[in-house]
C-alpha positions in Angstrom: -21.2 -0.9 109.3 -19.8 -2.8 106.2 -21.7 -5.3 104.3 -19.1 -8.6 104.6 -15.1 -9.0 105.0 -13.2 -13.0 103.3 -9.9 -12.7 105.3 -7.1 -14.7 106.6 -5.3 -14.5 109.8 -2.1 -15.3 110.3 -0.5 -15.2 113.7 2.1 -13.1 114.5 5.1 -14.3 117.2 7.0 -10.6 116.6 3.7 -8.5 116.8 0.7 -8.5 118.5 -1.2 -7.4 114.9 -2.0 -10.3 113.6 -0.7 -10.8 109.7 -4.7 -10.3 108.0 -5.3 -11.0 104.1 -8.7 -9.2 103.8 -11.0 -7.9 101.4 -14.6 -7.8 99.8 -16.2 -7.0 96.8 -13.9 -4.1 96.0 -10.6 -4.5 96.9 -8.2 -6.6 98.4 -5.6 -5.2 100.9 -3.7 -6.1 104.4 -5.4 -5.1 107.2 -3.4 -3.2 109.8 -6.2 -1.8 111.9 -8.5 -4.3 114.0 -11.4 -1.2 114.2 -11.3 -1.7 109.6 -12.1 -5.0 110.8 -15.3 -4.6 113.0 -16.6 -2.6 110.2 -18.1 -5.4 108.8 -20.9 -6.8 109.7 -20.0 -10.0 108.6 -16.4 -11.9 108.1 -16.0 -14.8 106.0 -12.5 -16.2 108.2 -9.2 -18.2 108.5 -8.4 -18.0 112.3 -10.0 -14.9 113.4 -9.1 -16.2 117.4 -6.1 -14.6 116.5 -7.9 -11.2 116.4 -9.1 -11.5 119.7 -6.2 -10.6 122.0 -5.8 -7.2 120.1 -8.9 -6.5 120.0 -9.3 -7.3 123.4 -6.1 -5.0 124.2 -7.9 -1.6 122.0 -10.6 -2.6 124.5 -13.5 -3.1 121.5 -16.4 -5.6 121.6 -16.8 -8.6 118.5 -20.0 -7.5 117.1 -19.5 -9.0 113.8 -20.8 -12.5 112.7 -17.7 -14.8 111.8 -18.7 -17.8 109.5 -15.8 -20.6 110.4 -13.5 -21.9 107.6 -12.0 -24.8 109.4 -15.6 -25.1 111.0 -16.9 -25.7 108.2 -14.3 -28.7 107.2 -13.8 -30.4 110.1 -18.1 -30.8 109.6 -17.5 -32.1 106.2 -14.2 -34.6 106.8 -16.5 -37.1 109.1 -13.7 -38.7 110.3 -11.5 -39.2 114.0 -8.5 -37.2 113.9 -6.7 -39.4 115.2 -7.4 -41.4 111.6 -5.8 -38.4 109.8 -2.5 -39.1 110.2 -1.2 -35.6 111.8 -2.9 -34.7 107.6 -4.7 -31.7 108.8 -7.8 -31.5 105.8 -8.8 -28.2 108.3 -4.9 -26.0 107.5 -4.3 -23.4 106.0 -2.3 -24.9 103.3 -4.3 -28.2 102.7 -7.1 -26.2 101.8 -6.0 -23.4 99.4 -3.2 -24.5 97.9 -5.0 -26.2 95.2 -6.6 -22.9 93.7 -2.9 -21.3 93.7 -0.2 -21.6 91.4 3.6 -23.2 93.0 4.6 -19.6 93.5 2.0 -18.3 94.9 1.9 -20.9 97.6 5.0 -20.8 98.0 5.0 -17.5 99.1 2.0 -18.1 101.8 3.9 -21.0 103.1 6.3 -19.0 103.3 4.4 -16.1 105.6 2.0 -18.5 107.5 5.3 -20.5 108.9 7.6 -16.2 109.5 10.1 -16.7 107.4 8.5 -13.4 106.2 8.1 -11.0 108.6 6.8 -8.8 106.3 4.3 -9.3 103.7 4.0 -6.2 102.1 8.8 -6.1 101.7 8.1 -8.2 98.4 7.6 -6.1 95.4 5.0 -8.4 94.1 2.8 -9.0 97.2 0.3 -6.6 96.3 -0.5 -8.9 93.3 -0.5 -12.0 95.2 -2.9 -10.9 98.2 -4.5 -10.7 95.7 -4.7 -13.7 94.2 -4.8 -15.6 97.3 -7.2 -13.5 98.4 -9.5 -14.5 94.9 -8.6 -18.3 95.7 -10.5 -17.8 99.6 -13.5 -16.8 97.4 -14.0 -19.3 95.4 -13.3 -21.7 98.7 -15.4 -20.6 100.5 -18.3 -20.9 97.6 -17.4 -24.0 97.0 -17.0 -25.1 100.8 -20.6 -24.4 100.7 -21.4 -26.2 98.3 -20.3 -29.3 99.9 -22.3 -28.2 103.0 -25.3 -28.7 100.6 -23.5 -32.0 99.0 -23.1 -33.6 102.2 -26.1 -32.4 103.7 -24.1 -31.0 106.2 -26.4 -27.0 105.5 -29.1 -26.8 107.3 -26.2 -28.3 110.7 -23.7 -25.4 109.5 -25.5 -22.3 109.6 -28.0 -23.3 112.4 -25.5 -24.6 114.9 -22.3 -24.8 114.3 -22.0 -20.8 113.1 -24.0 -19.5 116.0 -22.1 -22.3 118.0 -18.6 -20.5 117.3 -20.0 -17.3 117.2 -21.3 -17.6 120.9 -17.1 -19.5 122.3 -15.6 -16.8 119.9 -17.0 -13.7 122.4 -15.9 -15.9 125.8 -12.5 -16.8 124.6 -13.2 -12.8 124.2 -13.7 -11.7 127.6 -12.0 -15.2 129.9 -12.6 -16.6 132.5 -12.1 -15.5 136.3 -9.7 -16.8 138.4 -9.1 -17.6 142.2 -5.3 -17.4 142.3 -5.5 -17.3 146.2 -6.9 -20.8 144.9 -4.8 -21.5 142.7 -1.4 -22.7 144.3 -3.1 -24.7 146.7 -4.3 -27.1 144.1 -1.2 -26.6 142.2 0.3 -28.1 145.3 -2.3 -30.8 145.7 -1.8 -31.8 142.4 1.8 -32.2 142.5 1.5 -34.8 145.3 -1.2 -36.7 143.5 0.9 -37.2 140.6 4.5 -37.8 141.9 3.2 -40.7 144.1 1.2 -41.8 141.2 4.6 -41.7 139.2 7.1 -43.2 142.3 4.4 -46.1 142.5 4.4 -47.6 139.4 8.2 -46.7 139.5 8.1 -49.0 142.5 5.8 -51.2 143.1 5.6 -52.1 138.8 8.2 -50.9 138.1 6.7 -48.8 135.3 9.1 -45.3 133.9 6.7 -43.4 133.6 7.8 -41.4 130.7 6.5 -44.1 129.2 2.7 -42.9 131.0 2.0 -40.5 127.4 3.1 -42.5 125.0 0.6 -45.1 125.5 -1.5 -46.4 122.2 -2.3 -50.3 122.6 -2.9 -53.5 124.6 1.2 -54.6 124.3 2.5 -51.0 125.9 0.7 -52.3 129.3 0.4 -56.9 129.2 2.5 -57.8 131.2 1.7 -55.4 133.5 -2.2 -57.1 134.3 -4.1 -60.1 133.6 -6.9 -58.8 131.4 -5.8 -59.9 127.8 -9.7 -60.6 127.0 -9.4 -56.8 126.5 -6.9 -57.4 123.6 -9.7 -55.6 121.3 -10.7 -52.8 123.5 -7.3 -51.6 124.6 -6.4 -51.4 120.9 -9.6 -49.5 120.3 -8.9 -46.7 122.9 -6.7 -47.3 125.6 -8.0 -44.7 127.6 -11.1 -45.4 127.4 -10.8 -49.5 128.9 -8.8 -48.3 131.4 -11.2 -45.8 132.4 -13.5 -48.5 132.6 -10.9 -51.5 134.3 -9.7 -49.1 136.6 -11.2 -50.3 140.0 -9.8 -53.8 139.3 -7.1 -53.9 138.9 -4.2 -51.3 141.0 -1.9 -50.7 137.6 -4.5 -49.4 135.8 -5.9 -46.8 138.5 -2.2 -45.9 139.7 -2.3 -44.8 135.8 -5.1 -43.5 135.2 -4.7 -40.9 138.6 -0.7 -40.3 136.8 -2.2 -38.8 133.9 -5.3 -37.2 134.6 -3.2 -35.8 138.0 -0.5 -34.9 135.7 -2.2 -33.1 132.6 -4.7 -30.9 135.4 -1.1 -30.3 137.7 0.6 -29.1 134.6 -2.1 -27.2 133.1 -2.8 -25.3 136.5 0.7 -24.2 136.7 -0.2 -22.4 133.1 -2.2 -21.0 134.4 0.1 -19.4 137.5 2.4 -18.0 135.9 -0.2 -15.7 132.8 -0.1 -12.5 133.5 -3.9 -11.8 133.8 -6.5 -12.9 136.6 -8.3 -14.3 133.8 -8.2 -17.2 131.2 -9.0 -16.6 127.6 -9.9 -20.0 126.6 -10.1 -21.4 123.2 -12.9 -23.2 121.9 -13.0 -25.8 119.1 -16.4 -26.5 118.3 -16.4 -29.7 115.9 -13.2 -30.3 118.1 -14.0 -34.3 118.0 -15.7 -36.8 114.8 -19.3 -36.4 117.2 -19.1 -32.3 117.1 -18.9 -32.2 120.6 -17.3 -28.6 121.7 -13.5 -28.8 123.3 -11.7 -26.5 125.0 -8.2 -27.0 122.9 -6.3 -24.1 125.3 -5.7 -24.9 128.2 -7.9 -27.9 129.0 -11.3 -26.7 131.6 -12.8 -29.6 130.3 -10.7 -32.6 131.8 -9.8 -30.9 135.5 -12.0 -32.5 138.1 -14.5 -31.7 139.8 -12.7 -30.5 142.8 -10.2 -28.7 140.8 -12.5 -26.5 139.5 -12.9 -24.6 142.2 -10.2 -21.8 141.1 -12.7 -19.8 138.4 -15.0 -18.3 140.2 -17.9 -15.3 139.0 -16.7 -11.7 138.6 -18.1 -8.7 141.7 -21.9 -9.1 141.8 -22.2 -12.1 139.9 -23.2 -16.0 140.6 -22.2 -19.5 138.8 -25.5 -22.1 137.8 -23.7 -25.2 136.7 -26.7 -27.3 135.0 -26.1 -31.0 134.2 -27.8 -33.4 132.4 -28.7 -36.7 134.1 -28.1 -39.6 132.2 -27.6 -37.9 128.9 -26.7 -40.6 126.1 -28.6 -43.4 127.7 -31.7 -41.1 127.5 -31.3 -40.4 124.6 -30.5 -44.3 123.3 -34.6 -45.2 124.8 -35.5 -42.6 122.6 -34.3 -42.9 119.4 -34.4 -46.9 119.5 -37.9 -46.3 121.1 -36.9 -49.5 123.7 -40.2 -49.3 126.2 -38.1 -51.3 129.1 -34.8 -48.4 128.9 -37.3 -45.6 128.1 -39.4 -46.6 131.1 -36.5 -47.5 133.6 -34.8 -43.6 133.1 -38.3 -42.4 134.0 -38.4 -44.4 136.8 -35.6 -42.7 138.2 -31.8 -43.5 138.2 -32.0 -46.0 135.1 -28.9 -48.5 136.8 -30.7 -48.8 139.8 -33.7 -50.1 138.0 -31.2 -52.4 135.9 -30.0 -53.5 139.1 -33.4 -53.9 140.8 -34.7 -56.5 137.9 -31.5 -57.8 137.6 -30.9 -59.1 141.3 -33.8 -58.1 143.4 -31.2 -54.7 145.2 -30.0 -52.1 144.0 -26.2 -53.2 145.9 -25.2 -53.6 142.4 -25.9 -50.5 140.6 -22.1 -49.5 140.1 -21.8 -53.3 137.7 -24.6 -52.1 135.9 -23.8 -48.2 135.2 -20.1 -49.7 133.9 -22.3 -52.9 131.6 -24.7 -50.4 130.7 -21.7 -48.0 128.8 -19.5 -50.5 127.9 -22.1 -52.3 126.3 -23.6 -48.7 124.5 -19.9 -48.7 123.1 -19.2 -51.8 121.7 -18.0 -53.9 123.7 -18.7 -57.2 122.4 -20.9 -59.5 124.4 -18.1 -61.8 125.8 -16.1 -59.3 127.2 -19.3 -58.0 128.8 -19.6 -61.3 130.4 -15.3 -61.3 131.4 -16.1 -57.2 132.9 -19.5 -58.5 134.7 -17.0 -61.0 136.1 -14.1 -59.7 137.5 -16.0 -56.8 138.7 -18.9 -59.6 141.1 -17.1 -63.3 141.3 -21.0 -63.6 141.9 -23.1 -62.6 139.4 -24.5 -65.4 136.9 -24.7 -65.8 133.5 -28.1 -66.1 134.0 -28.2 -62.9 134.9 -25.9 -61.3 132.6 -28.1 -63.2 129.7 -30.8 -61.2 131.2 -29.0 -57.9 130.9 -29.7 -58.3 127.3 -33.3 -59.3 127.3 -33.7 -56.2 128.6 -33.0 -54.3 126.0 -34.3 -56.5 123.2 -35.5 -53.0 121.6 -32.0 -51.1 121.8 -30.3 -54.4 119.8 -33.3 -54.2 117.5 -32.3 -50.2 117.0 -28.3 -51.0 116.5 -29.0 -54.4 114.0 -30.8 -51.5 112.1 -28.0 -48.7 112.3 -25.7 -50.8 111.4 -27.5 -51.9 108.5 -28.4 -48.3 107.3 -25.1 -47.1 108.0 -23.6 -50.3 105.8 -26.0 -49.7 103.0 -26.0 -45.3 103.5 -21.4 -45.5 103.8 -21.5 -42.9 107.2 -23.8 -42.4 109.7 -24.9 -39.3 111.0 -27.9 -37.6 113.3 -31.4 -35.8 111.5 -28.9 -32.6 111.5 -26.0 -34.1 109.6 -22.6 -34.5 111.1 -21.9 -37.4 109.3 -19.1 -39.7 110.1 -17.5 -42.3 107.6 -17.5 -45.9 106.9 -14.2 -46.8 105.6 -16.3 -48.4 102.4 -19.7 -48.5 102.0 -20.7 -51.4 101.3 -19.1 -53.0 104.0 -18.3 -52.2 107.2 -15.4 -53.5 109.6 -15.6 -54.6 113.2 -14.2 -51.8 114.6 -17.1 -49.8 112.8 -18.8 -52.4 114.6 -18.1 -51.3 117.2 -18.4 -47.0 117.0 -21.8 -47.1 115.0 -24.6 -46.6 117.9 -22.1 -44.7 119.8 -21.9 -41.9 117.2 -25.2 -41.3 116.2 -26.0 -41.1 120.7 -22.8 -38.7 121.5 -23.9 -36.9 118.0 -26.8 -37.0 118.9 -26.2 -35.7 122.3 -23.7 -33.1 120.4 -26.8 -31.7 118.5 -28.6 -31.0 121.8 -26.2 -29.2 123.9 -25.7 -27.1 121.1 -29.2 -25.9 120.4 -29.9 -25.6 124.3 -26.5 -23.3 124.3 -27.6 -21.7 121.0 -31.6 -21.1 122.4 -30.7 -19.8 125.7 -28.3 -17.0 124.1 -31.0 -16.1 121.6 -33.9 -15.8 125.6 -31.4 -14.2 127.5 -28.3 -12.5 126.0 -27.8 -11.2 129.5 -26.0 -14.8 130.5 -22.2 -15.1 130.1 -22.1 -18.8 129.3 -18.7 -19.9 130.2 -17.7 -23.2 129.7 -19.5 -26.2 128.1 -18.6 -29.9 129.9 -20.0 -32.4 127.1 -23.4 -32.8 130.1 -23.8 -29.4 131.3 -23.4 -26.4 131.0 -21.6 -23.3 133.6 -23.3 -20.1 132.2 -22.4 -17.0 134.8 -25.3 -14.9 135.7 -26.3 -12.0 138.2 -26.1 -13.0 142.2 -30.1 -11.6 142.3 -31.3 -12.9 139.5 -30.0 -16.6 140.1 -32.8 -18.5 141.6 -35.0 -17.6 138.9 -32.4 -17.7 135.3 -31.4 -21.3 137.2 -34.9 -22.7 136.0 -35.1 -20.4 133.6 -32.0 -22.7 132.2 -33.6 -25.9 132.9 -36.8 -25.7 130.9 -34.9 -24.8 127.7 -32.5 -27.2 128.0 -35.2 -29.6 128.5 -37.2 -27.8 125.8 -34.1 -29.2 123.4 -33.9 -32.3 124.8 -37.7 -33.4 124.1 -37.7 -31.7 120.4 -35.3 -34.5 119.6 -35.7 -37.3 122.6 -40.3 -36.1 123.6 -40.7 -40.2 125.2 -37.9 -38.4 127.6 -38.6 -37.6 131.3 -35.5 -35.5 131.0 -34.4 -34.9 134.4 -31.4 -31.4 135.3 -29.7 -31.4 138.3 -28.0 -27.6 139.4 -24.5 -29.1 141.2 -21.8 -26.9 142.0 -19.7 -26.3 139.4 
């Protein structure tokens, strides 16, 4: 195999083979044969996943290591997508145009937007491709320098780069669908979806087309009496709806309509697919916390009862390993909060809180709701309102004791806020920074997400390191679907029990490398 190839891949809607500009140390060229691409050990690429359908159709294997330029840029940005206002700094034009002159940028834009189907039809193409690839070489060099400057170099090459390659291979090989179960599930979801829509319209005169447009309190304030949570709705409307939905029928119907509708539409896509498999597209920096997202189709968003459509191939089984109370355990360890560590290690953390506060375990549900809302930044006065609206018997004294239990966590949060303000960012111990608007000051909104960024970013790191370790030690296993705090793996049926314990052991080791005080629990469940 050759050593290193640089390439820009552009999806071609008119042909199976994408448009591929490529270059190595000796030349630049347009790739017309996928085997040429696969003859290189390492490929530094933009949008390499558009090559996978061609590789699949030719029944080729992907043995090259892929460095994804988009992944580097997303790691460096450190800002949530919703704050970027659709600017997409990782788009090809935004990445490379500063290295090109106006004529070259226009030429590349025409190709990228399919205005030029055959790039070589332009007599100047050969020279322009050479300049584009020279710019791409420099772009990669500059991005690596930025990784080093922002303390993200180790994070990228030790974590994001290997994870990218694991899931590119999964996208190539796909996941089998049980067609017989798919039609039944589509019918069931369709009923749930339209039932909730009808109730919203007839009981509340709320038009169904507005559901996907909701983004702030004013969109729903006339339908519910929760004005004290206005700031929470404006911060993250669907997260807040999820927290409060058990208390308001309207919110429950909104939630059901959105998510049953989304699952229904996703499953419809599977039903018209000509394959017996789906080939999901993975975004390994899918969120600002570096959580892996499956962007197409939305497997991770399917409710558990709607995942029955997936099945292992012949003579294989699924194992599904799930961290129990993943993020509360991380907070306990990072904060060194003795009470929280003790609660976690004794068993179910929410039962422990209920026992201490109320001398029973009947308040587990509200204790869980309160703790998670607290973990992700809800203000104390609104937490009290949440507690009382969930259970009017809750006394203010019991609620105040809730915070006294977690003084260690409160001190940790205060120090984290102070450090983040001084540094201008919050990160994990392996990079993955999220930046504040201004170094030296911190807004109320930023105070809300700093702790959750730290905890979720650390969770993402632990999870990815576990995936990498499993893949390195047991390459015969098929890593299928990441679910934030759970992982679906396909194994030989006869070895299911043995591999289940091996996978759990690795995941525990990776968790305890970061959180050594925690007696982490990992369950085997149905996918």
